[in-house]
HTML snippet that shows the backbone in 3Dmol.js (N, CA, C, O; Angstrom):
<script src="https://3Dmol.org/build/3Dmol-min.js"></script>
<div id="view" style="width:600px;height:400px;position:relative"></div>
<script>
const pdb = `
ATOM      1  N   MET A   1    -177.221-110.385 -82.076  1.00  0.00           N
ATOM      2  CA  MET A   1    -177.674-111.531 -82.843  1.00  0.00           C
ATOM      3  C   MET A   1    -178.403-111.029 -84.089  1.00  0.00           C
ATOM      4  O   MET A   1    -179.311-110.202 -84.009  1.00  0.00           O
ATOM      5  N   LYS A   2    -177.992-111.535 -85.204  1.00  0.00           N
ATOM      6  CA  LYS A   2    -178.558-111.104 -86.475  1.00  0.00           C
ATOM      7  C   LYS A   2    -179.519-112.170 -87.004  1.00  0.00           C
ATOM      8  O   LYS A   2    -179.207-113.360 -87.007  1.00  0.00           O
ATOM      9  N   ILE A   3    -180.686-111.723 -87.449  1.00  0.00           N
ATOM     10  CA  ILE A   3    -181.683-112.652 -88.008  1.00  0.00           C
ATOM     11  C   ILE A   3    -181.458-112.758 -89.502  1.00  0.00           C
ATOM     12  O   ILE A   3    -181.325-111.759 -90.209  1.00  0.00           O
ATOM     13  N   ASP A   4    -181.420-113.978 -89.952  1.00  0.00           N
ATOM     14  CA  ASP A   4    -181.227-114.226 -91.374  1.00  0.00           C
ATOM     15  C   ASP A   4    -182.580-114.059 -92.075  1.00  0.00           C
ATOM     16  O   ASP A   4    -183.494-114.843 -91.821  1.00  0.00           O
ATOM     17  N   PRO A   5    -182.728-113.064 -92.946  1.00  0.00           N
ATOM     18  CA  PRO A   5    -184.023-112.847 -93.618  1.00  0.00           C
ATOM     19  C   PRO A   5    -184.330-113.886 -94.697  1.00  0.00           C
ATOM     20  O   PRO A   5    -185.462-113.965 -95.172  1.00  0.00           O
ATOM     21  N   GLN A   6    -183.351-114.668 -95.078  1.00  0.00           N
ATOM     22  CA  GLN A   6    -183.524-115.631 -96.164  1.00  0.00           C
ATOM     23  C   GLN A   6    -184.669-116.620 -95.909  1.00  0.00           C
ATOM     24  O   GLN A   6    -185.490-116.812 -96.806  1.00  0.00           O
ATOM     25  N   PRO A   7    -184.769-117.267 -94.713  1.00  0.00           N
ATOM     26  CA  PRO A   7    -185.858-118.227 -94.523  1.00  0.00           C
ATOM     27  C   PRO A   7    -187.237-117.578 -94.545  1.00  0.00           C
ATOM     28  O   PRO A   7    -188.229-118.256 -94.815  1.00  0.00           O
ATOM     29  N   LEU A   8    -187.318-116.279 -94.267  1.00  0.00           N
ATOM     30  CA  LEU A   8    -188.610-115.608 -94.228  1.00  0.00           C
ATOM     31  C   LEU A   8    -189.063-115.119 -95.599  1.00  0.00           C
ATOM     32  O   LEU A   8    -190.233-114.780 -95.779  1.00  0.00           O
ATOM     33  N   THR A   9    -188.167-115.080 -96.547  1.00  0.00           N
ATOM     34  CA  THR A   9    -188.485-114.534 -97.862  1.00  0.00           C
ATOM     35  C   THR A   9    -189.674-115.224 -98.529  1.00  0.00           C
ATOM     36  O   THR A   9    -190.548-114.526 -99.044  1.00  0.00           O
ATOM     37  N   PRO A  10    -189.753-116.556 -98.547  1.00  0.00           N
ATOM     38  CA  PRO A  10    -190.920-117.180 -99.199  1.00  0.00           C
ATOM     39  C   PRO A  10    -192.245-116.751 -98.556  1.00  0.00           C
ATOM     40  O   PRO A  10    -193.247-116.580 -99.251  1.00  0.00           O
ATOM     41  N   TYR A  11    -192.249-116.579 -97.241  1.00  0.00           N
ATOM     42  CA  TYR A  11    -193.472-116.159 -96.565  1.00  0.00           C
ATOM     43  C   TYR A  11    -193.857-114.749 -96.988  1.00  0.00           C
ATOM     44  O   TYR A  11    -195.020-114.478 -97.289  1.00  0.00           O
ATOM     45  N   TYR A  12    -192.868-113.846 -97.010  1.00  0.00           N
ATOM     46  CA  TYR A  12    -193.151-112.471 -97.416  1.00  0.00           C
ATOM     47  C   TYR A  12    -193.658-112.420 -98.852  1.00  0.00           C
ATOM     48  O   TYR A  12    -194.596-111.684 -99.158  1.00  0.00           O
ATOM     49  N   ARG A  13    -193.048-113.189 -99.716  1.00  0.00           N
ATOM     50  CA  ARG A  13    -193.494-113.212-101.117  1.00  0.00           C
ATOM     51  C   ARG A  13    -194.912-113.764-101.219  1.00  0.00           C
ATOM     52  O   ARG A  13    -195.727-113.278-102.002  1.00  0.00           O
ATOM     53  N   PHE A  14    -195.189-114.771-100.427  1.00  0.00           N
ATOM     54  CA  PHE A  14    -196.535-115.341-100.423  1.00  0.00           C
ATOM     55  C   PHE A  14    -197.543-114.280 -99.983  1.00  0.00           C
ATOM     56  O   PHE A  14    -198.584-114.106-100.617  1.00  0.00           O
ATOM     57  N   MET A  15    -197.235-113.581 -98.908  1.00  0.00           N
ATOM     58  CA  MET A  15    -198.151-112.573 -98.392  1.00  0.00           C
ATOM     59  C   MET A  15    -198.302-111.395 -99.359  1.00  0.00           C
ATOM     60  O   MET A  15    -199.383-110.814 -99.463  1.00  0.00           O
ATOM     61  N   GLU A  16    -197.240-111.046-100.056  1.00  0.00           N
ATOM     62  CA  GLU A  16    -197.322-109.954-101.033  1.00  0.00           C
ATOM     63  C   GLU A  16    -198.250-110.321-102.177  1.00  0.00           C
ATOM     64  O   GLU A  16    -198.930-109.462-102.738  1.00  0.00           O
ATOM     65  N   ASN A  17    -198.273-111.598-102.518  1.00  0.00           N
ATOM     66  CA  ASN A  17    -199.102-112.048-103.637  1.00  0.00           C
ATOM     67  C   ASN A  17    -200.568-112.246-103.253  1.00  0.00           C
ATOM     68  O   ASN A  17    -201.407-112.461-104.128  1.00  0.00           O
ATOM     69  N   GLN A  18    -200.879-112.180-101.990  1.00  0.00           N
ATOM     70  CA  GLN A  18    -202.257-112.359-101.546  1.00  0.00           C
ATOM     71  C   GLN A  18    -203.011-111.033-101.677  1.00  0.00           C
ATOM     72  O   GLN A  18    -202.548-109.984-101.229  1.00  0.00           O
ATOM     73  N   SER A  19    -204.152-111.112-102.287  1.00  0.00           N
ATOM     74  CA  SER A  19    -204.969-109.907-102.397  1.00  0.00           C
ATOM     75  C   SER A  19    -205.692-109.690-101.082  1.00  0.00           C
ATOM     76  O   SER A  19    -205.916-110.648-100.343  1.00  0.00           O
ATOM     77  N   PRO A  20    -206.062-108.457-100.771  1.00  0.00           N
ATOM     78  CA  PRO A  20    -206.781-108.201 -99.521  1.00  0.00           C
ATOM     79  C   PRO A  20    -208.086-108.989 -99.430  1.00  0.00           C
ATOM     80  O   PRO A  20    -208.491-109.409 -98.346  1.00  0.00           O
ATOM     81  N   LEU A  21    -208.731-109.183-100.558  1.00  0.00           N
ATOM     82  CA  LEU A  21    -209.970-109.945-100.565  1.00  0.00           C
ATOM     83  C   LEU A  21    -209.716-111.383-100.124  1.00  0.00           C
ATOM     84  O   LEU A  21    -210.506-111.968 -99.384  1.00  0.00           O
ATOM     85  N   SER A  22    -208.609-111.936-100.586  1.00  0.00           N
ATOM     86  CA  SER A  22    -208.272-113.304-100.229  1.00  0.00           C
ATOM     87  C   SER A  22    -208.037-113.416 -98.721  1.00  0.00           C
ATOM     88  O   SER A  22    -208.474-114.380 -98.092  1.00  0.00           O
ATOM     89  N   VAL A  23    -207.357-112.445 -98.153  1.00  0.00           N
ATOM     90  CA  VAL A  23    -207.113-112.438 -96.718  1.00  0.00           C
ATOM     91  C   VAL A  23    -208.447-112.284 -95.983  1.00  0.00           C
ATOM     92  O   VAL A  23    -208.682-112.943 -94.970  1.00  0.00           O
ATOM     93  N   GLU A  24    -209.312-111.417 -96.493  1.00  0.00           N
ATOM     94  CA  GLU A  24    -210.634-111.231 -95.888  1.00  0.00           C
ATOM     95  C   GLU A  24    -211.443-112.524 -95.966  1.00  0.00           C
ATOM     96  O   GLU A  24    -212.141-112.880 -95.016  1.00  0.00           O
ATOM     97  N   GLN A  25    -211.352-113.215 -97.077  1.00  0.00           N
ATOM     98  CA  GLN A  25    -212.055-114.488 -97.218  1.00  0.00           C
ATOM     99  C   GLN A  25    -211.542-115.503 -96.208  1.00  0.00           C
ATOM    100  O   GLN A  25    -212.315-116.247 -95.604  1.00  0.00           O
ATOM    101  N   LYS A  26    -210.220-115.521 -96.035  1.00  0.00           N
ATOM    102  CA  LYS A  26    -209.631-116.454 -95.082  1.00  0.00           C
ATOM    103  C   LYS A  26    -210.052-116.112 -93.658  1.00  0.00           C
ATOM    104  O   LYS A  26    -210.315-117.009 -92.857  1.00  0.00           O
ATOM    105  N   LEU A  27    -210.117-114.839 -93.342  1.00  0.00           N
ATOM    106  CA  LEU A  27    -210.578-114.426 -92.018  1.00  0.00           C
ATOM    107  C   LEU A  27    -212.042-114.810 -91.797  1.00  0.00           C
ATOM    108  O   LEU A  27    -212.419-115.269 -90.719  1.00  0.00           O
ATOM    109  N   ALA A  28    -212.848-114.620 -92.818  1.00  0.00           N
ATOM    110  CA  ALA A  28    -214.262-114.999 -92.720  1.00  0.00           C
ATOM    111  C   ALA A  28    -214.389-116.506 -92.528  1.00  0.00           C
ATOM    112  O   ALA A  28    -215.214-116.971 -91.741  1.00  0.00           O
ATOM    113  N   GLN A  29    -213.581-117.255 -93.240  1.00  0.00           N
ATOM    114  CA  GLN A  29    -213.587-118.714 -93.128  1.00  0.00           C
ATOM    115  C   GLN A  29    -213.150-119.136 -91.719  1.00  0.00           C
ATOM    116  O   GLN A  29    -213.735-120.036 -91.117  1.00  0.00           O
ATOM    117  N   LEU A  30    -212.127-118.478 -91.219  1.00  0.00           N
ATOM    118  CA  LEU A  30    -211.642-118.767 -89.876  1.00  0.00           C
ATOM    119  C   LEU A  30    -212.716-118.430 -88.841  1.00  0.00           C
ATOM    120  O   LEU A  30    -212.920-119.178 -87.885  1.00  0.00           O
ATOM    121  N   GLN A  31    -213.400-117.302 -89.037  1.00  0.00           N
ATOM    122  CA  GLN A  31    -214.484-116.917 -88.130  1.00  0.00           C
ATOM    123  C   GLN A  31    -215.601-117.951 -88.151  1.00  0.00           C
ATOM    124  O   GLN A  31    -216.160-118.287 -87.108  1.00  0.00           O
ATOM    125  N   GLN A  32    -215.922-118.449 -89.326  1.00  0.00           N
ATOM    126  CA  GLN A  32    -216.961-119.470 -89.451  1.00  0.00           C
ATOM    127  C   GLN A  32    -216.550-120.748 -88.722  1.00  0.00           C
ATOM    128  O   GLN A  32    -217.363-121.363 -88.032  1.00  0.00           O
ATOM    129  N   GLN A  33    -215.292-121.140 -88.877  1.00  0.00           N
ATOM    130  CA  GLN A  33    -214.803-122.334 -88.194  1.00  0.00           C
ATOM    131  C   GLN A  33    -214.829-122.146 -86.677  1.00  0.00           C
ATOM    132  O   GLN A  33    -215.172-123.064 -85.932  1.00  0.00           O
ATOM    133  N   LEU A  34    -214.468-120.962 -86.237  1.00  0.00           N
ATOM    134  CA  LEU A  34    -214.491-120.659 -84.814  1.00  0.00           C
ATOM    135  C   LEU A  34    -215.923-120.713 -84.279  1.00  0.00           C
ATOM    136  O   LEU A  34    -216.166-121.261 -83.204  1.00  0.00           O
ATOM    137  N   ASP A  35    -216.861-120.148 -85.026  1.00  0.00           N
ATOM    138  CA  ASP A  35    -218.266-120.202 -84.626  1.00  0.00           C
ATOM    139  C   ASP A  35    -218.764-121.643 -84.527  1.00  0.00           C
ATOM    140  O   ASP A  35    -219.491-121.994 -83.599  1.00  0.00           O
ATOM    141  N   GLN A  36    -218.369-122.465 -85.483  1.00  0.00           N
ATOM    142  CA  GLN A  36    -218.757-123.882 -85.464  1.00  0.00           C
ATOM    143  C   GLN A  36    -218.160-124.585 -84.242  1.00  0.00           C
ATOM    144  O   GLN A  36    -218.821-125.394 -83.591  1.00  0.00           O
ATOM    145  N   LEU A  37    -216.906-124.264 -83.945  1.00  0.00           N
ATOM    146  CA  LEU A  37    -216.243-124.864 -82.794  1.00  0.00           C
ATOM    147  C   LEU A  37    -216.926-124.447 -81.498  1.00  0.00           C
ATOM    148  O   LEU A  37    -217.136-125.273 -80.609  1.00  0.00           O
ATOM    149  N   LEU A  38    -217.269-123.182 -81.392  1.00  0.00           N
ATOM    150  CA  LEU A  38    -217.967-122.700 -80.196  1.00  0.00           C
ATOM    151  C   LEU A  38    -219.338-123.361 -80.048  1.00  0.00           C
ATOM    152  O   LEU A  38    -219.743-123.722 -78.943  1.00  0.00           O
ATOM    153  N   ALA A  39    -220.040-123.517 -81.154  1.00  0.00           N
ATOM    154  CA  ALA A  39    -221.344-124.183 -81.125  1.00  0.00           C
ATOM    155  C   ALA A  39    -221.177-125.640 -80.684  1.00  0.00           C
ATOM    156  O   ALA A  39    -221.974-126.153 -79.898  1.00  0.00           O
ATOM    157  N   ARG A  40    -220.154-126.289 -81.186  1.00  0.00           N
ATOM    158  CA  ARG A  40    -219.882-127.686 -80.822  1.00  0.00           C
ATOM    159  C   ARG A  40    -219.541-127.796 -79.332  1.00  0.00           C
ATOM    160  O   ARG A  40    -219.963-128.736 -78.658  1.00  0.00           O
ATOM    161  N   CYS A  41    -218.777-126.831 -78.830  1.00  0.00           N
ATOM    162  CA  CYS A  41    -218.438-126.823 -77.400  1.00  0.00           C
ATOM    163  C   CYS A  41    -219.700-126.690 -76.560  1.00  0.00           C
ATOM    164  O   CYS A  41    -219.858-127.392 -75.561  1.00  0.00           O
ATOM    165  N   GLN A  42    -220.585-125.809 -76.952  1.00  0.00           N
ATOM    166  CA  GLN A  42    -221.836-125.631 -76.216  1.00  0.00           C
ATOM    167  C   GLN A  42    -222.675-126.906 -76.265  1.00  0.00           C
ATOM    168  O   GLN A  42    -223.280-127.309 -75.272  1.00  0.00           O
ATOM    169  N   GLN A  43    -222.696-127.521 -77.425  1.00  0.00           N
ATOM    170  CA  GLN A  43    -223.419-128.783 -77.601  1.00  0.00           C
ATOM    171  C   GLN A  43    -222.854-129.852 -76.653  1.00  0.00           C
ATOM    172  O   GLN A  43    -223.608-130.596 -76.025  1.00  0.00           O
ATOM    173  N   GLN A  44    -221.532-129.919 -76.560  1.00  0.00           N
ATOM    174  CA  GLN A  44    -220.881-130.892 -75.686  1.00  0.00           C
ATOM    175  C   GLN A  44    -221.183-130.595 -74.219  1.00  0.00           C
ATOM    176  O   GLN A  44    -221.427-131.512 -73.436  1.00  0.00           O
ATOM    177  N   ARG A  45    -221.167-129.314 -73.849  1.00  0.00           N
ATOM    178  CA  ARG A  45    -221.505-128.936 -72.470  1.00  0.00           C
ATOM    179  C   ARG A  45    -222.924-129.375 -72.120  1.00  0.00           C
ATOM    180  O   ARG A  45    -223.168-129.940 -71.054  1.00  0.00           O
ATOM    181  N   ASP A  46    -223.851-129.104 -73.034  1.00  0.00           N
ATOM    182  CA  ASP A  46    -225.254-129.483 -72.806  1.00  0.00           C
ATOM    183  C   ASP A  46    -225.384-131.000 -72.677  1.00  0.00           C
ATOM    184  O   ASP A  46    -226.068-131.499 -71.783  1.00  0.00           O
ATOM    185  N   GLU A  47    -224.732-131.714 -73.563  1.00  0.00           N
ATOM    186  CA  GLU A  47    -224.791-133.179 -73.531  1.00  0.00           C
ATOM    187  C   GLU A  47    -224.183-133.720 -72.237  1.00  0.00           C
ATOM    188  O   GLU A  47    -224.727-134.642 -71.629  1.00  0.00           O
ATOM    189  N   ASN A  48    -223.058-133.146 -71.822  1.00  0.00           N
ATOM    190  CA  ASN A  48    -222.417-133.579 -70.575  1.00  0.00           C
ATOM    191  C   ASN A  48    -223.323-133.322 -69.377  1.00  0.00           C
ATOM    192  O   ASN A  48    -223.418-134.153 -68.473  1.00  0.00           O
ATOM    193  N   ARG A  49    -223.989-132.168 -69.374  1.00  0.00           N
ATOM    194  CA  ARG A  49    -224.912-131.844 -68.278  1.00  0.00           C
ATOM    195  C   ARG A  49    -226.044-132.872 -68.225  1.00  0.00           C
ATOM    196  O   ARG A  49    -226.398-133.370 -67.157  1.00  0.00           O
ATOM    197  N   LEU A  50    -226.604-133.179 -69.398  1.00  0.00           N
ATOM    198  CA  LEU A  50    -227.692-134.169 -69.453  1.00  0.00           C
ATOM    199  C   LEU A  50    -227.221-135.547 -68.996  1.00  0.00           C
ATOM    200  O   LEU A  50    -227.943-136.255 -68.294  1.00  0.00           O
ATOM    201  N   LEU A  51    -226.023-135.915 -69.394  1.00  0.00           N
ATOM    202  CA  LEU A  51    -225.481-137.223 -68.999  1.00  0.00           C
ATOM    203  C   LEU A  51    -225.212-137.284 -67.497  1.00  0.00           C
ATOM    204  O   LEU A  51    -225.449-138.315 -66.868  1.00  0.00           O
ATOM    205  N   ARG A  52    -224.720-136.187 -66.921  1.00  0.00           N
ATOM    206  CA  ARG A  52    -224.507-136.157 -65.471  1.00  0.00           C
ATOM    207  C   ARG A  52    -225.842-136.275 -64.732  1.00  0.00           C
ATOM    208  O   ARG A  52    -225.942-136.992 -63.736  1.00  0.00           O
ATOM    209  N   GLU A  53    -226.868-135.570 -65.224  1.00  0.00           N
ATOM    210  CA  GLU A  53    -228.189-135.670 -64.605  1.00  0.00           C
ATOM    211  C   GLU A  53    -228.732-137.090 -64.715  1.00  0.00           C
ATOM    212  O   GLU A  53    -229.298-137.618 -63.757  1.00  0.00           O
ATOM    213  N   GLN A  54    -228.563-137.700 -65.866  1.00  0.00           N
ATOM    214  CA  GLN A  54    -229.028-139.072 -66.070  1.00  0.00           C
ATOM    215  C   GLN A  54    -228.290-140.034 -65.132  1.00  0.00           C
ATOM    216  O   GLN A  54    -228.903-140.920 -64.537  1.00  0.00           O
ATOM    217  N   ALA A  55    -226.980-139.853 -65.006  1.00  0.00           N
ATOM    218  CA  ALA A  55    -226.192-140.719 -64.124  1.00  0.00           C
ATOM    219  C   ALA A  55    -226.655-140.560 -62.675  1.00  0.00           C
ATOM    220  O   ALA A  55    -226.727-141.537 -61.930  1.00  0.00           O
ATOM    221  N   GLN A  56    -226.964-139.338 -62.289  1.00  0.00           N
ATOM    222  CA  GLN A  56    -227.440-139.095 -60.929  1.00  0.00           C
ATOM    223  C   GLN A  56    -228.796-139.781 -60.695  1.00  0.00           C
ATOM    224  O   GLN A  56    -229.016-140.400 -59.654  1.00  0.00           O
ATOM    225  N   ARG A  57    -229.694-139.660 -61.674  1.00  0.00           N
ATOM    226  CA  ARG A  57    -231.002-140.318 -61.564  1.00  0.00           C
ATOM    227  C   ARG A  57    -230.845-141.838 -61.480  1.00  0.00           C
ATOM    228  O   ARG A  57    -231.496-142.493 -60.666  1.00  0.00           O
ATOM    229  N   LEU A  58    -229.976-142.391 -62.329  1.00  0.00           N
ATOM    230  CA  LEU A  58    -229.776-143.840 -62.339  1.00  0.00           C
ATOM    231  C   LEU A  58    -229.144-144.328 -61.037  1.00  0.00           C
ATOM    232  O   LEU A  58    -229.470-145.415 -60.561  1.00  0.00           O
ATOM    233  N   THR A  59    -228.253-143.540 -60.466  1.00  0.00           N
ATOM    234  CA  THR A  59    -227.640-143.909 -59.191  1.00  0.00           C
ATOM    235  C   THR A  59    -228.698-143.947 -58.093  1.00  0.00           C
ATOM    236  O   THR A  59    -228.715-144.863 -57.270  1.00  0.00           O
ATOM    237  N   LEU A  60    -229.578-142.953 -58.084  1.00  0.00           N
ATOM    238  CA  LEU A  60    -230.661-142.920 -57.108  1.00  0.00           C
ATOM    239  C   LEU A  60    -231.613-144.105 -57.316  1.00  0.00           C
ATOM    240  O   LEU A  60    -232.014-144.766 -56.357  1.00  0.00           O
ATOM    241  N   GLU A  61    -231.963-144.361 -58.568  1.00  0.00           N
ATOM    242  CA  GLU A  61    -232.859-145.484 -58.873  1.00  0.00           C
ATOM    243  C   GLU A  61    -232.241-146.806 -58.428  1.00  0.00           C
ATOM    244  O   GLU A  61    -232.929-147.669 -57.882  1.00  0.00           O
ATOM    245  N   ARG A  62    -230.950-146.957 -58.662  1.00  0.00           N
ATOM    246  CA  ARG A  62    -230.257-148.186 -58.264  1.00  0.00           C
ATOM    247  C   ARG A  62    -230.300-148.349 -56.751  1.00  0.00           C
ATOM    248  O   ARG A  62    -230.554-149.446 -56.253  1.00  0.00           O
ATOM    249  N   ALA A  63    -230.055-147.277 -56.022  1.00  0.00           N
ATOM    250  CA  ALA A  63    -230.098-147.347 -54.556  1.00  0.00           C
ATOM    251  C   ALA A  63    -231.491-147.753 -54.077  1.00  0.00           C
ATOM    252  O   ALA A  63    -231.625-148.550 -53.149  1.00  0.00           O
ATOM    253  N   GLN A  64    -232.515-147.207 -54.707  1.00  0.00           N
ATOM    254  CA  GLN A  64    -233.884-147.563 -54.336  1.00  0.00           C
ATOM    255  C   GLN A  64    -234.169-149.038 -54.634  1.00  0.00           C
ATOM    256  O   GLN A  64    -234.812-149.724 -53.839  1.00  0.00           O
ATOM    257  N   LEU A  65    -233.687-149.518 -55.779  1.00  0.00           N
ATOM    258  CA  LEU A  65    -233.896-150.926 -56.136  1.00  0.00           C
ATOM    259  C   LEU A  65    -233.141-151.866 -55.196  1.00  0.00           C
ATOM    260  O   LEU A  65    -233.646-152.928 -54.834  1.00  0.00           O
ATOM    261  N   VAL A  66    -231.945-151.473 -54.810  1.00  0.00           N
ATOM    262  CA  VAL A  66    -231.179-152.295 -53.863  1.00  0.00           C
ATOM    263  C   VAL A  66    -231.928-152.382 -52.534  1.00  0.00           C
ATOM    264  O   VAL A  66    -232.004-153.447 -51.921  1.00  0.00           O
ATOM    265  N   GLU A  67    -232.483-151.238 -52.096  1.00  0.00           N
ATOM    266  CA  GLU A  67    -233.247-151.227 -50.843  1.00  0.00           C
ATOM    267  C   GLU A  67    -234.490-152.121 -50.955  1.00  0.00           C
ATOM    268  O   GLU A  67    -234.773-152.903 -50.047  1.00  0.00           O
ATOM    269  N   LYS A  68    -235.226-152.009 -52.058  1.00  0.00           N
ATOM    270  CA  LYS A  68    -236.412-152.850 -52.259  1.00  0.00           C
ATOM    271  C   LYS A  68    -236.033-154.332 -52.286  1.00  0.00           C
ATOM    272  O   LYS A  68    -236.733-155.174 -51.723  1.00  0.00           O
ATOM    273  N   ASN A  69    -234.932-154.632 -52.938  1.00  0.00           N
ATOM    274  CA  ASN A  69    -234.463-156.014 -53.020  1.00  0.00           C
ATOM    275  C   ASN A  69    -234.134-156.550 -51.629  1.00  0.00           C
ATOM    276  O   ASN A  69    -234.458-157.690 -51.299  1.00  0.00           O
ATOM    277  N   GLU A  70    -233.492-155.722 -50.827  1.00  0.00           N
ATOM    278  CA  GLU A  70    -233.147-156.132 -49.461  1.00  0.00           C
ATOM    279  C   GLU A  70    -234.410-156.387 -48.636  1.00  0.00           C
ATOM    280  O   GLU A  70    -234.472-157.364 -47.890  1.00  0.00           O
ATOM    281  N   LEU A  71    -235.421-155.513 -48.765  1.00  0.00           N
ATOM    282  CA  LEU A  71    -236.689-155.709 -48.054  1.00  0.00           C
ATOM    283  C   LEU A  71    -237.360-157.018 -48.494  1.00  0.00           C
ATOM    284  O   LEU A  71    -237.846-157.788 -47.666  1.00  0.00           O
ATOM    285  N   ALA A  72    -237.378-157.251 -49.801  1.00  0.00           N
ATOM    286  CA  ALA A  72    -237.985-158.480 -50.325  1.00  0.00           C
ATOM    287  C   ALA A  72    -237.237-159.708 -49.808  1.00  0.00           C
ATOM    288  O   ALA A  72    -237.855-160.710 -49.449  1.00  0.00           O
ATOM    289  N   ARG A  73    -235.923-159.629 -49.772  1.00  0.00           N
ATOM    290  CA  ARG A  73    -235.121-160.761 -49.280  1.00  0.00           C
ATOM    291  C   ARG A  73    -235.439-161.027 -47.807  1.00  0.00           C
ATOM    292  O   ARG A  73    -235.587-162.177 -47.394  1.00  0.00           O
ATOM    293  N   ASN A  74    -235.543-159.956 -47.024  1.00  0.00           N
ATOM    294  CA  ASN A  74    -235.863-160.120 -45.598  1.00  0.00           C
ATOM    295  C   ASN A  74    -237.238-160.756 -45.418  1.00  0.00           C
ATOM    296  O   ASN A  74    -237.421-161.615 -44.555  1.00  0.00           O
ATOM    297  N   ARG A  75    -238.205-160.331 -46.237  1.00  0.00           N
ATOM    298  CA  ARG A  75    -239.550-160.920 -46.141  1.00  0.00           C
ATOM    299  C   ARG A  75    -239.542-162.404 -46.496  1.00  0.00           C
ATOM    300  O   ARG A  75    -240.159-163.219 -45.811  1.00  0.00           O
ATOM    301  N   VAL A  76    -238.843-162.741 -47.562  1.00  0.00           N
ATOM    302  CA  VAL A  76    -238.764-164.150 -47.985  1.00  0.00           C
ATOM    303  C   VAL A  76    -238.083-164.983 -46.898  1.00  0.00           C
ATOM    304  O   VAL A  76    -238.541-166.082 -46.584  1.00  0.00           O
ATOM    305  N   GLU A  77    -237.000-164.472 -46.325  1.00  0.00           N
ATOM    306  CA  GLU A  77    -236.301-165.206 -45.260  1.00  0.00           C
ATOM    307  C   GLU A  77    -237.214-165.377 -44.045  1.00  0.00           C
ATOM    308  O   GLU A  77    -237.201-166.421 -43.393  1.00  0.00           O
ATOM    309  N   ALA A  78    -238.004-164.344 -43.746  1.00  0.00           N
ATOM    310  CA  ALA A  78    -238.940-164.444 -42.617  1.00  0.00           C
ATOM    311  C   ALA A  78    -240.004-165.500 -42.906  1.00  0.00           C
ATOM    312  O   ALA A  78    -240.356-166.280 -42.021  1.00  0.00           O
ATOM    313  N   MET A  79    -240.514-165.532 -44.131  1.00  0.00           N
ATOM    314  CA  MET A  79    -241.508-166.542 -44.504  1.00  0.00           C
ATOM    315  C   MET A  79    -240.927-167.937 -44.399  1.00  0.00           C
ATOM    316  O   MET A  79    -241.580-168.856 -43.904  1.00  0.00           O
ATOM    317  N   ILE A  80    -239.707-168.094 -44.865  1.00  0.00           N
ATOM    318  CA  ILE A  80    -239.045-169.410 -44.809  1.00  0.00           C
ATOM    319  C   ILE A  80    -238.888-169.836 -43.352  1.00  0.00           C
ATOM    320  O   ILE A  80    -239.114-170.996 -43.007  1.00  0.00           O
ATOM    321  N   SER A  81    -238.503-168.895 -42.511  1.00  0.00           N
ATOM    322  CA  SER A  81    -238.352-169.221 -41.083  1.00  0.00           C
ATOM    323  C   SER A  81    -239.676-169.639 -40.477  1.00  0.00           C
ATOM    324  O   SER A  81    -239.735-170.599 -39.709  1.00  0.00           O
ATOM    325  N   ARG A  82    -240.751-168.915 -40.819  1.00  0.00           N
ATOM    326  CA  ARG A  82    -242.077-169.258 -40.300  1.00  0.00           C
ATOM    327  C   ARG A  82    -242.512-170.650 -40.790  1.00  0.00           C
ATOM    328  O   ARG A  82    -243.047-171.449 -40.021  1.00  0.00           O
ATOM    329  N   LEU A  83    -242.273-170.924 -42.077  1.00  0.00           N
ATOM    330  CA  LEU A  83    -242.633-172.233 -42.615  1.00  0.00           C
ATOM    331  C   LEU A  83    -241.869-173.350 -41.913  1.00  0.00           C
ATOM    332  O   LEU A  83    -242.435-174.403 -41.617  1.00  0.00           O
ATOM    333  N   LYS A  84    -240.591-173.123 -41.648  1.00  0.00           N
ATOM    334  CA  LYS A  84    -239.788-174.149 -40.966  1.00  0.00           C
ATOM    335  C   LYS A  84    -240.301-174.369 -39.547  1.00  0.00           C
ATOM    336  O   LYS A  84    -240.367-175.500 -39.067  1.00  0.00           O
ATOM    337  N   SER A  85    -240.657-173.283 -38.890  1.00  0.00           N
ATOM    338  CA  SER A  85    -241.157-173.421 -37.511  1.00  0.00           C
ATOM    339  C   SER A  85    -242.518-174.122 -37.518  1.00  0.00           C
ATOM    340  O   SER A  85    -242.814-174.888 -36.601  1.00  0.00           O
ATOM    341  N   MET A  86    -243.341-173.876 -38.523  1.00  0.00           N
ATOM    342  CA  MET A  86    -244.633-174.550 -38.634  1.00  0.00           C
ATOM    343  C   MET A  86    -244.424-176.041 -38.900  1.00  0.00           C
ATOM    344  O   MET A  86    -245.173-176.881 -38.401  1.00  0.00           O
ATOM    345  N   GLU A  87    -243.402-176.356 -39.688  1.00  0.00           N
ATOM    346  CA  GLU A  87    -243.100-177.733 -40.024  1.00  0.00           C
ATOM    347  C   GLU A  87    -242.663-178.505 -38.789  1.00  0.00           C
ATOM    348  O   GLU A  87    -242.985-179.685 -38.645  1.00  0.00           O
ATOM    349  N   GLU A  88    -241.939-177.850 -37.907  1.00  0.00           N
ATOM    350  CA  GLU A  88    -241.419-178.499 -36.710  1.00  0.00           C
ATOM    351  C   GLU A  88    -242.524-178.748 -35.685  1.00  0.00           C
ATOM    352  O   GLU A  88    -242.357-179.597 -34.809  1.00  0.00           O
ATOM    353  N   GLN A  89    -243.619-178.050 -35.769  1.00  0.00           N
ATOM    354  CA  GLN A  89    -244.699-178.231 -34.790  1.00  0.00           C
ATOM    355  C   GLN A  89    -245.462-179.454 -35.040  1.00  0.00           C
ATOM    356  O   GLN A  89    -246.404-179.754 -34.308  1.00  0.00           O
TER     357      GLN A  89
END
`;
const viewer = $3Dmol.createViewer("view");
viewer.addModel(pdb, "pdb");
viewer.setStyle({}, {cartoon: {color: "spectrum"}});
viewer.zoomTo();
viewer.render();
</script>
């Protein structure tokens, strides 16, 4: 199988016309973008960790509130029952 060099010619000409400094600048720019991306990833990890912790705290708080609500409901129902029994006497 023979590779046709014709489609690659514009790329080779482009690369020949690039000065080493230009390539170095592009590499530095790419490194900077990569560093920014890595920093953003770390930021997202930290934020996700905080959100998971917050969700866990809120789930626990909700369970505690549901339990308190149930206790309050039981007390109110007991009071109502006592009042009804007092009324019947």
